[in-house]
N, C-alpha and C positions, 0 to 999 in steps of 0.2 A: 128205502122206498124207491121204486122205479118211476113213480109219477111225481116225485118231488121236483119242484122248480128251483134252479140255482141262478143267481144273478151273475152275468158275465160282463156287464157294462152299465155305467151310469154316466150321463152327460147330455150333450145336445141331441135333440130329436133327429137332426139331419144325420149325425154320425150313427145313431141307433138304426135308422133306415138303411144306411150303407152296410152296417154289420149284419142286419137282417137279410140283406140280399146275398151277402157272402155265405151266411149260414144256410140259406135256402138253396144256393147253388151246390152245397155240399150235403144236401139231404138231411139237414139238422133242423128239427122242429123248434120253433122259438115263439116267444111272446114279447111284444113291445108294449110297455106301459108309458103312456104319454101323460104325465102328471098335470100339465097345463090344460090339456083337453079334458081330462077327467074333472078338473075343477070347474071348467066352463060348463060342462054338461050338468054338473051338480048345482050350478047357479052362483058360483063364487070363484074367484081367482086367487090362487095362493102364490106367494113369493117363494119360489123353489130355489134353494141355495145350492144344493149339490148337483144339480142338473135337472133338466126338465123331462128326461126319459130314461128308462132302464130296459135292458134286454135280458130275458131269462131263457134258459134252455132246461130240458129235462136232465136230471142228474146222470142218467146213463150216457148222455151226449156231452156232458160238461168238459171232460178232458179233451175230447176232439175239438170242441168249440174253442177252448182256451189255446190249443196249439195253433189253430187258424188265426186267432186274434194276435198271438205272438208273432206269427209270420207277417201279418199285416203291419204291425208296429215295427218290426225289423226292416221291412221294405221301405217304410216311410222314413226311418232314420237314415238308411243308406242313401235314399234319394236326396234328403236334406244335406247330408255331408257332401255328396257329389256336386250339388248346386251351389255350395258355399265357396 
């Protein structure tokens, strides 16, 4: 299905926003689910264990999105090793 959403990230909302900006710059449509905000709007707050946000992309963009995220992770690792 071309309209199927696939998860590319789960973790902090701040990181989800950053990933969303990278996806947006590369013309990849995305959706961010903020679980804490959803709970507050529903009138209750949940203790989220695996992260408070997830980023989803359409299945047709999944591979491109994952390549971008891999590049981001590789860059972060290289920067960490250089600063050590």
